[in-house]
C-alpha positions in Angstrom: -3.4 -18.3 1.8 -0.5 -17.7 4.1 -2.6 -16.0 6.8 -4.5 -19.3 7.2 -1.4 -21.4 7.6 -0.2 -20.3 11.1 -2.3 -22.3 13.5 -3.3 -21.3 17.0 -5.7 -18.8 18.4 -5.2 -15.1 18.0 -3.2 -13.4 20.7 -4.8 -11.0 23.1 -3.9 -7.4 22.1 -0.5 -6.8 20.6 1.3 -9.3 22.9 4.0 -11.1 21.0 6.6 -12.8 23.3 9.5 -10.4 23.6 12.0 -13.2 22.6 10.2 -13.5 19.3 9.9 -9.8 18.4 12.5 -8.5 16.0 14.6 -5.5 16.9 13.0 -2.2 16.2 15.7 -1.4 13.6 14.9 -4.6 11.8 11.2 -3.9 11.8 11.9 -0.5 10.2 13.9 -2.2 7.5 11.2 -4.7 6.9 8.7 -1.8 6.4 10.9 0.0 3.9 12.8 -2.7 2.0 10.1 -3.9 -0.4 9.5 -0.3 -1.5 13.2 0.4 -2.0 13.6 -2.7 -4.1 10.5 -1.8 -6.1 11.9 1.6 -7.0 15.2 0.1 -8.0 13.3 -2.3 -10.3 11.3 0.6 -11.7 14.6 2.5 -12.5 15.7 -0.5 -14.5 12.4 -1.1 -16.3 11.3 2.5 -17.0 13.4 3.1 -20.1 12.7 -0.2 -21.9 9.0 0.0 -21.1 8.6 3.5 -22.4 10.6 2.6 -25.5 8.1 -0.2 -26.0 5.3 2.4 -26.2 3.9 2.2 -22.6 3.7 4.9 -19.9 5.8 5.0 -16.8 3.0 3.7 -14.8 3.2 0.4 -16.7 6.9 0.1 -15.7 6.0 0.6 -12.1 3.2 -2.0 -12.3 5.8 -4.5 -13.6 8.1 -3.6 -10.7 5.2 -4.1 -8.2 4.1 -7.4 -9.7 7.6 -8.8 -10.2 9.4 -7.3 -7.1 7.4 -5.6 -4.4 4.6 -8.2 -3.9 6.9 -11.2 -4.3 9.3 -9.7 -1.8 6.5 -9.1 0.8 5.1 -12.6 0.2 8.6 -14.1 0.4 9.3 -12.5 3.7 6.0 -13.7 5.0 6.8 -17.2 3.9 10.1 -17.1 5.7 8.3 -15.7 8.8 5.7 -18.5 8.5 8.5 -21.1 8.7 9.9 -19.4 11.8 6.4 -19.1 13.3 5.8 -22.9 12.9 9.1 -23.7 14.5 8.5 -21.5 17.6 4.7 -22.0 17.9 4.1 -18.4 17.2 0.9 -17.0 15.5 2.0 -15.4 12.3 -1.0 -13.2 11.8 -2.7 -12.5 15.2 -5.4 -10.3 13.9 -7.9 -12.9 12.7 -10.6 -12.5 15.2 -14.2 -12.8 13.9 -16.0 -9.6 13.2 -19.9 -9.5 13.4 -21.7 -8.6 10.3 -23.2 -5.4 11.9 -19.6 -4.2 12.6 -18.7 -4.8 9.0 -21.8 -2.8 8.0 -20.8 0.4 9.7 -17.0 0.2 10.0 -16.3 -0.3 6.3 -18.3 2.8 5.0 -17.2 5.0 8.0 -13.5 4.1 7.4 -13.8 4.5 3.7 -15.4 8.0 3.9 -13.0 9.0 6.6 -10.0 7.9 4.4 -11.3 9.9 1.4 -12.1 13.0 3.4 -8.8 13.0 5.3 -6.8 12.4 2.2 -8.6 15.3 0.4 -7.9 17.6 3.4 -4.3 16.6 3.7 -3.8 17.0 -0.1 -3.2 20.7 0.7 -0.3 19.8 2.9 1.0 17.4 0.2 0.8 20.3 -2.3 2.9 22.5 0.0 5.4 19.9 1.0 5.3 17.7 -2.1 7.8 19.7 -4.1 10.5 19.3 -1.4 9.7 15.7 -0.9 10.0 15.0 -4.6 13.1 17.1 -5.2 15.5 14.1 -5.0 13.7 12.3 -7.9 15.4 12.4 -11.3 13.9 14.3 -14.1 12.8 11.1 -15.9 10.8 9.9 -12.9 7.2 9.8 -14.2 5.2 7.0 -12.6 2.1 9.1 -13.2 3.2 9.7 -16.8 0.1 11.2 -18.4 -2.0 10.3 -15.3 -1.7 13.5 -13.3 -5.0 12.7 -11.4 -2.8 10.2 -9.4 -1.1 13.3 -8.0 -4.3 15.3 -7.7 -3.6 17.5 -10.8 -5.5 17.9 -14.1 -4.7 15.4 -16.8 -1.9 16.3 -19.2 -3.5 15.6 -22.6 -0.2 16.1 -24.4 1.7 13.6 -22.3 -1.3 11.3 -22.4 -1.2 11.4 -26.2 2.4 10.0 -26.3 0.9 6.5 -25.8 -1.6 4.5 -27.8 -5.1 3.7 -26.7 -4.2 0.0 -26.5 -1.2 0.8 -24.3 -3.4 2.8 -21.9 -6.1 0.1 -21.9 -3.6 -2.6 -20.9 -1.9 -0.4 -18.4 -5.1 0.7 -16.7 -6.5 -2.8 -16.6 -3.3 -3.9 -14.8 -3.5 -0.9 -12.6 -7.0 -1.8 -11.4 -6.0 -5.4 -10.7 -2.7 -4.7 -9.0 -3.4 -1.4 -7.3 -7.1 -2.1 -6.7 -6.9 -5.7 -5.5 -3.6 -7.5 -5.3 -1.5 -4.8 -3.6 -4.1 -4.0 -0.9 -4.5 -7.6 0.1 -0.7 -8.3 0.3 0.1 -5.0 1.9 -2.5 -5.3 4.6 -1.4 -8.8 5.3 2.3 -7.8 5.5 2.0 -4.4 7.2 -1.1 -4.6 9.4 -1.4 -8.4 9.8 2.3 -9.2 10.4 4.3 -6.1 11.2 1.8 -4.1 13.3 1.4 -6.6 16.1 5.2 -6.7 16.4 5.2 -3.0 17.2 3.2 -3.7 20.3 6.0 -2.4 22.5 5.0 1.1 21.3 1.5 0.7 22.8 -1.1 3.1 21.4 1.6 4.6 19.1 2.1 1.4 17.2 -0.5 2.1 14.4 1.0 5.6 13.9 4.5 4.2 13.6 3.3 1.4 11.3 1.4 3.8 9.0 4.2 6.4 8.9 6.6 3.7 7.8 4.0 2.4 5.3 3.7 5.9 3.9 7.5 6.2 3.6 7.6 2.8 1.9 5.9 4.4 -1.1 9.2 5.9 -2.3 7.7 6.2 -5.8 5.1 8.7 -4.7 6.7 10.7 -1.9 4.6 13.8 -2.6 1.5 12.0 -1.2 3.1 11.2 2.1 0.7 13.1 4.3 -2.6 12.3 2.5 -1.6 8.6 2.5 -0.8 8.8 6.2 -4.1 10.5 7.0 -6.1 8.0 4.9 -4.7 4.8 6.3 -4.2 5.8 10.0 -7.8 5.2 11.0 -7.8 1.9 9.2 -4.7 0.7 11.1 -6.2 1.7 14.5 -9.5 -0.1 13.5 -7.6 -3.2 12.6 -5.7 -3.2 15.9 -8.9 -2.4 17.8 -11.0 -5.1 16.3 -8.0 -7.5 15.8 -9.1 -8.2 12.2 -6.7 -7.8 9.3 -9.5 -8.6 6.8 -11.1 -5.3 7.7 -8.0 -3.4 6.5 -8.0 -5.4 3.3 -11.6 -4.6 2.5 -11.3 -0.9 3.2 -7.9 -0.7 1.3 -9.4 -2.4 -1.7 -12.4 -0.1 -1.7 -10.2 3.0 -1.3 -7.8 2.1 -4.1 -10.6 0.9 -6.4 -12.5 4.2 -6.0 -9.2 6.1 -6.8 -8.6 3.9 -9.8 -12.1 4.4 -11.2 -11.8 8.2 -10.7 -8.5 8.1 -12.7 -10.2 6.0 -15.5 -13.2 8.4 -15.6 -10.8 11.4 -16.0 -9.0 9.9 -18.9 -11.7 7.9 -20.6 -12.8 10.8 -22.9 -9.2 10.9 -24.3 -9.1 7.2 -25.3 
C-alpha cells in the first residue's frame, strides 16, 4: 500500500516544512478535482448504463471505480515520488494507537457520526433543494434508491430495473462505497491533504471536511449531514495522528448506511 511506502517517522503535529506545502489554492483544487472528474464521467456513462438496464447508481459506481479512485491513487503516487525525492513523509498520521483507544474511539465516533448526520438531515432537507437546483433533470444517482437521500423508496422507479441489475449494483455499491472508497478517501483526504493544511491550525480539520463534503458534487443535498458526520472523525485522526482510525470509522459508517439501503429495498427484489 502507498501509505507504507513513504519511510521515516511520523511528523509531530501537522508540521510539514513550509517549502514542501502546496499553495492553499492548489490544496483546494486537489480536494475538489477527483469529484469533478467523477461527475463528468457519470454524465458520459449515465445514458448508456441506463439503456443497458441498470440504474443511475450503477453508472456512478463505474465513474467512481474508473475515475475517482484511480485519480486519487494516481495523485498519491505522484506525491509519493516527490516525497521520496525530498525526504518528506507522505502520510504523517501513522502513529500507533493502543487497543483500548480503538475500543472506545471507534464506537463513539460511529455513533456520533450517525446521530449528527440524522440531526443535520433536517438542514439538508431545508437547503437541499437549492443546493441541487443546478443538477439537470436526468440526474438520478439514487435512481430508485431514495433511502440514499433519506426519503421513502420509490417502488415505481425501482421497478424499472430487473432484480439481477439491482443485485449486481448493490453488490458493487457495498464493495466500492462500503470498503474501497472509504480506504482511498481517508488516505487521500485525511492522510495526505489534512496535514498539509497545518497552517490553518485548529481549523484545518474543518476546512478539510468542508472541502471533502463539497467534493461530493453528485450528492450536494447531503452537504451538511456529511460535514457533521465526518468532522469528528477528522479531528480524531488529527488528534491521535492515525489515518487508520478514519478508515475504520468511515468503512463502518458507509457499511451501516449500505445495509440500511439494502434492508429497505430487499422486500421489493
